[in-house]
C-alpha positions in Angstrom: 8.2 -7.8 -28.3 5.9 -6.5 -25.5 2.4 -5.2 -26.4 0.9 -2.0 -25.0 -1.3 -3.9 -22.7 1.5 -6.1 -21.2 3.5 -2.8 -20.7 0.5 -1.3 -18.9 0.2 -4.4 -16.6 3.8 -4.3 -15.7 3.7 -0.5 -15.0 0.7 -1.1 -12.8 2.3 -4.0 -10.9 5.5 -2.1 -10.5 3.7 1.1 -9.1 1.7 -1.2 -6.9 4.7 -2.8 -5.4 6.4 0.5 -4.8 3.3 2.1 -3.2 2.7 -1.1 -1.2 6.1 -1.0 0.4 5.9 2.6 1.3 2.5 2.4 2.7 3.3 -0.8 4.8 6.4 0.8 6.4 4.7 4.0 7.0 1.7 2.4 8.6 3.9 0.1 10.8 6.1 3.3 11.8 3.1 5.3 12.7 1.8 2.5 14.9 5.1 2.1 16.7 5.6 5.9 17.0 2.0 6.4 18.5 2.5 3.5 20.8 5.7 5.0 22.0 4.3 8.4 22.5 1.3 7.2 24.5 3.7 4.7 26.5 1.5 1.7 25.8 4.5 -0.8 25.8 5.4 -3.7 23.6 1.8 -5.2 23.4 0.4 -1.8 22.7 3.0 -1.1 19.8 2.0 -4.5 18.3 -1.6 -3.5 18.5 -1.1 -0.1 16.9 1.3 -1.5 14.2 -1.3 -4.1 13.3 -3.9 -1.4 12.9 -1.5 0.6 10.9 -0.7 -2.4 8.6 -4.5 -3.1 8.1 -5.1 0.5 7.0 -2.1 0.3 4.7 -3.4 -3.0 3.2 -6.8 -1.4 2.6 -5.2 1.6 0.9 -2.9 -0.7 -1.2 -6.1 -2.6 -2.5 -7.8 0.7 -3.3 -4.7 1.9 -5.2 -4.4 -1.2 -7.2 -8.1 -1.3 -8.2 -7.8 2.5 -9.2 -4.6 1.9 -11.1 -6.0 -1.1 -13.0 -9.2 0.8 -13.8 -7.4 3.8 -15.1 -4.6 2.0 -17.1 -6.7 0.0 -19.4 -6.5 1.4 -22.9 -9.8 3.2 -24.1 -11.0 3.3 -27.7 -11.2 6.9 -29.0 
């Protein structure tokens, strides 16, 4: 039977995966859209998509750290 701690870990990992996928897709899509609006071409789109992905990765790490910190059981 799963303990409370392992359930918390599974929940944190599941939430992180969900948020990570959403953030990465949004970051790359935003880079693609900005490059298209500014008419930067294919190389410009790659650069903006990379910047969007890096920002998304930073936000994913921050989300995971916060989720782990707040999901640990506390003594009452």
